[in-house]
DRENDO-1510 file (C-alpha; in Angstrom, 1 decimal, always signed):
<recs>
REC; n; res; u; v; w
REC; 1; MET; +25.6; -28.6; -28.7 .
REC; 2; ALA; +22.4; -26.7; -28.0 .
REC; 3; SER; +22.2; -28.1; -24.4 .
REC; 4; TRP; +25.8; -27.1; -23.7 .
REC; 5; GLN; +25.1; -23.6; -24.9 .
REC; 6; SER; +21.9; -23.2; -22.9 .
REC; 7; ALA; +23.7; -24.5; -19.8 .
REC; 8; SER; +26.6; -22.1; -20.3 .
REC; 9; ILE; +24.1; -19.2; -20.7 .
REC; 10; ARG; +22.3; -20.3; -17.5 .
REC; 11; VAL; +25.6; -20.4; -15.6 .
REC; 12; GLY; +26.6; -17.0; -17.1 .
REC; 13; ALA; +23.3; -15.4; -16.1 .
REC; 14; ILE; +23.4; -16.7; -12.6 .
REC; 15; PHE; +27.0; -15.8; -12.2 .
REC; 16; CYS; +26.3; -12.2; -13.2 .
REC; 17; TRP; +23.4; -11.8; -10.8 .
REC; 18; ALA; +25.3; -13.5; -7.9 .
REC; 19; PHE; +28.3; -11.3; -8.4 .
REC; 20; LEU; +26.2; -8.2; -8.6 .
REC; 21; VAL; +24.5; -9.2; -5.3 .
REC; 22; TRP; +28.0; -9.9; -3.8 .
REC; 23; VAL; +29.2; -6.4; -4.7 .
REC; 24; LEU; +26.0; -4.7; -3.4 .
REC; 25; LEU; +26.0; -6.6; -0.1 .
REC; 26; THR; +29.7; -6.2; +0.6 .
REC; 27; TRP; +30.2; -2.8; -0.9 .
REC; 28; THR; +33.9; -3.3; -0.8 .
REC; 29; LEU; +35.9; -3.0; -4.0 .
REC; 30; THR; +39.3; -4.3; -3.0 .
REC; 31; ALA; +41.0; -6.8; -5.3 .
REC; 32; GLU; +40.8; -9.6; -2.7 .
REC; 33; GLN; +37.1; -8.9; -2.0 .
REC; 34; LEU; +36.3; -8.9; -5.7 .
REC; 35; LEU; +38.3; -12.1; -6.4 .
REC; 36; PHE; +36.5; -13.9; -3.5 .
REC; 37; GLY; +33.2; -12.6; -4.9 .
REC; 38; VAL; +34.0; -14.0; -8.3 .
REC; 39; LEU; +34.7; -17.4; -6.7 .
REC; 40; VAL; +31.5; -17.4; -4.6 .
REC; 41; ALA; +29.5; -16.3; -7.6 .
REC; 42; ALA; +31.0; -19.0; -9.8 .
REC; 43; ALA; +30.3; -21.7; -7.2 .
REC; 44; ALA; +26.7; -20.5; -6.8 .
REC; 45; ALA; +26.2; -20.4; -10.6 .
REC; 46; VAL; +27.5; -23.9; -11.1 .
REC; 47; ALA; +25.4; -25.2; -8.2 .
REC; 48; LEU; +22.2; -23.4; -9.2 .
REC; 49; ALA; +22.4; -23.8; -13.0 .
REC; 50; PRO; +20.8; -27.3; -13.1 .
REC; 51; LEU; +17.7; -26.0; -11.4 .
REC; 52; GLY; +16.4; -24.2; -14.5 .
REC; 53; SER; +16.7; -21.1; -16.7 .
REC; 54; ALA; +17.6; -17.6; -15.5 .
REC; 55; ALA; +17.1; -14.2; -17.1 .
REC; 56; GLY; +20.5; -12.7; -17.8 .
REC; 57; PRO; +21.2; -9.1; -16.9 .
REC; 58; TRP; +22.0; -8.4; -20.6 .
REC; 59; LEU; +18.3; -8.5; -21.2 .
REC; 60; LEU; +18.3; -5.0; -19.7 .
REC; 61; LEU; +20.2; -3.7; -22.7 .
REC; 62; ASP; +16.9; -3.6; -24.6 .
REC; 63; PRO; +16.2; +0.2; -24.6 .
REC; 64; ARG; +12.5; -0.2; -23.5 .
REC; 65; ARG; +13.4; -2.6; -20.7 .
REC; 66; LEU; +16.3; -0.3; -19.6 .
REC; 67; ALA; +14.1; +2.7; -19.5 .
REC; 68; GLY; +11.5; +0.8; -17.6 .
REC; 69; ALA; +14.0; -0.5; -15.1 .
REC; 70; ILE; +15.5; +3.0; -14.5 .
REC; 71; TRP; +12.0; +4.5; -14.1 .
REC; 72; LEU; +11.0; +1.7; -11.7 .
REC; 73; LEU; +14.1; +2.2; -9.6 .
REC; 74; ALA; +13.6; +5.9; -9.5 .
REC; 75; ALA; +9.9; +5.6; -8.5 .
REC; 76; THR; +10.6; +3.0; -5.9 .
REC; 77; GLY; +13.6; +5.0; -4.6 .
REC; 78; GLY; +11.3; +8.0; -4.1 .
REC; 79; ARG; +8.8; +6.0; -2.1 .
REC; 80; ILE; +11.7; +4.6; +0.0 .
REC; 81; ALA; +13.1; +8.1; +0.7 .
REC; 82; VAL; +9.6; +9.4; +1.7 .
REC; 83; SER; +9.0; +6.4; +4.0 .
REC; 84; ASN; +12.4; +6.8; +5.7 .
REC; 85; VAL; +11.7; +10.5; +6.4 .
REC; 86; ARG; +8.3; +9.6; +7.9 .
REC; 87; LEU; +9.8; +6.9; +10.0 .
REC; 88; ALA; +12.5; +9.2; +11.3 .
REC; 89; ARG; +9.8; +11.8; +12.1 .
REC; 90; ARG; +7.9; +9.2; +14.1 .
REC; 91; ILE; +11.0; +8.3; +16.0 .
REC; 92; TRP; +12.0; +11.9; +16.8 .
REC; 93; ASP; +8.4; +13.0; +17.6 .
REC; 94; PRO; +6.9; +10.5; +20.0 .
REC; 95; ARG; +3.6; +12.5; +20.1 .
REC; 96; ARG; +2.7; +11.1; +16.7 .
REC; 97; PRO; +0.5; +8.0; +17.2 .
REC; 98; LEU; +2.0; +4.7; +16.3 .
REC; 99; THR; -0.7; +2.4; +14.8 .
REC; 100; SER; +1.5; -0.6; +13.9 .
REC; 101; GLY; +0.0; -4.0; +13.2 .
REC; 102; MET; -0.7; -6.7; +10.8 .
REC; 103; VAL; -2.6; -6.0; +7.6 .
REC; 104; ILE; -3.8; -8.1; +4.6 .
REC; 105; ALA; -3.7; -6.4; +1.2 .
REC; 106; GLU; -5.2; -7.8; -2.0 .
REC; 107; THR; -3.1; -8.1; -5.2 .
REC; 108; GLN; -4.0; -8.7; -8.8 .
REC; 109; GLN; -0.7; -10.6; -9.3 .
REC; 110; ARG; -1.0; -14.3; -9.7 .
REC; 111; THR; +2.3; -15.3; -11.3 .
REC; 112; ALA; +5.4; -16.1; -9.2 .
REC; 113; GLY; +7.3; -13.2; -10.8 .
REC; 114; GLY; +4.4; -10.7; -10.2 .
REC; 115; LEU; +4.0; -11.7; -6.6 .
REC; 116; THR; +7.8; -11.5; -6.0 .
REC; 117; ALA; +8.0; -8.1; -7.6 .
REC; 118; VAL; +5.1; -6.7; -5.6 .
REC; 119; GLY; +6.3; -8.3; -2.4 .
REC; 120; LEU; +9.9; -7.0; -2.8 .
REC; 121; MET; +8.9; -3.5; -4.0 .
REC; 122; THR; +6.5; -3.0; -1.1 .
REC; 123; SER; +8.9; -4.5; +1.5 .
REC; 124; VAL; +11.8; -2.3; +0.5 .
REC; 125; VAL; +9.8; +0.7; +1.7 .
REC; 126; VAL; +10.2; +0.8; +5.5 .
REC; 127; ASP; +6.5; +1.3; +6.2 .
REC; 128; ASN; +5.6; -2.3; +5.4 .
REC; 129; GLN; +7.3; -5.7; +5.6 .
REC; 130; LEU; +5.9; -8.7; +3.8 .
REC; 131; VAL; +5.2; -11.5; +6.3 .
REC; 132; ASP; +3.2; -14.1; +4.3 .
REC; 133; LEU; +1.3; -14.5; +1.1 .
REC; 134; ASP; -1.5; -16.6; -0.2 .
REC; 135; PRO; -1.1; -16.8; -4.0 .
REC; 136; SER; -4.4; -18.7; -4.6 .
REC; 137; ARG; -6.4; -15.8; -3.0 .
REC; 138; GLY; -4.2; -13.0; -4.2 .
REC; 139; GLN; -3.4; -11.8; -0.7 .
REC; 140; LEU; -0.2; -10.5; +0.9 .
REC; 141; GLN; +0.1; -10.1; +4.7 .
REC; 142; TYR; +2.3; -7.3; +6.0 .
REC; 143; HIS; +3.5; -5.9; +9.2 .
REC; 144; ALA; +2.8; -2.2; +8.9 .
REC; 145; VAL; +4.4; +0.7; +10.9 .
REC; 146; ALA; +1.1; +2.6; +10.3 .
REC; 147; VAL; -1.9; +0.5; +9.4 .
REC; 148; PRO; -3.9; +2.2; +6.6 .
REC; 149; ASP; -7.5; +3.1; +7.2 .
REC; 150; GLY; -10.2; +1.2; +5.4 .
REC; 151; GLY; -9.5; -2.5; +6.0 .
REC; 152; ARG; -8.3; -4.6; +3.1 .
REC; 153; PRO; -9.4; -2.2; +0.4 .
REC; 154; GLY; -7.5; +0.6; +2.1 .
REC; 155; ALA; -4.5; -1.5; +2.6 .
REC; 156; SER; -4.5; -2.5; -1.0 .
REC; 157; ARG; -4.8; +1.1; -2.1 .
REC; 158; ALA; -1.9; +2.2; +0.1 .
REC; 159; ILE; +0.4; -0.8; -0.2 .
REC; 160; THR; +0.0; -3.0; -3.3 .
REC; 161; ARG; -1.7; -0.9; -5.9 .
REC; 162; PRO; +1.1; +1.7; -6.3 .
REC; 163; ALA; +3.6; -1.2; -6.9 .
REC; 164; GLU; +1.2; -2.8; -9.4 .
REC; 165; ARG; +0.8; +0.4; -11.3 .
REC; 166; LEU; +4.5; +0.6; -11.7 .
REC; 167; LEU; +4.7; -3.0; -12.9 .
REC; 168; ALA; +1.9; -2.4; -15.4 .
REC; 169; LEU; +4.1; +0.1; -17.2 .
REC; 170; LEU; +6.7; -2.6; -17.8 .
REC; 171; ARG; +4.3; -5.1; -19.4 .
REC; 172; PRO; +4.5; -5.4; -23.2 .
REC; 173; ARG; +1.7; -3.5; -25.0 .
REC; 174; ALA; -0.7; -5.5; -27.1 .
REC; 175; GLY; +0.6; -5.6; -30.7 .
REC; 176; ALA; +4.0; -4.2; -29.7 .
REC; 177; GLY; +6.7; -5.4; -32.1 .
REC; 178; LYS; +4.2; -6.4; -34.8 .
REC; 179; GLN; +4.5; -4.7; -38.2 .
</recs>
């Protein structure tokens, strides 16, 4: 009984995330499009459920997690907007020097989730795109529109550290929940 329940929770979690991704990618809300999205999400959920557990979107209903997720989206959204304006300015004003290139930034993240979060958050901003990572050394390699000054420490300060500070706010505090 318990394995059937955990399998159905896994399928439900994956279905919810797959359908959300479908809606965000297609951005079309016709009945046919939504029905097809439900079918694709269901097929993906059934196919991926045997691979292991998945965090359900209902976990965001916890007030602290919800507040953290909203704050994280707002902060990342602000960086995205500023980076888009800077990139547009570079395009429209060719006198600004373009110092693009590859850069390696250090990260304190060692878990798969932490590396994924930092990689995604820093690549959504148009200034940098994650190219490769070395989890054992804690290094992320980026293609940067404007290479930061100061080598690896400068790249870490400009690229990965802001994302890590945002993630640190979502970690549970020591002793939280204990009475």
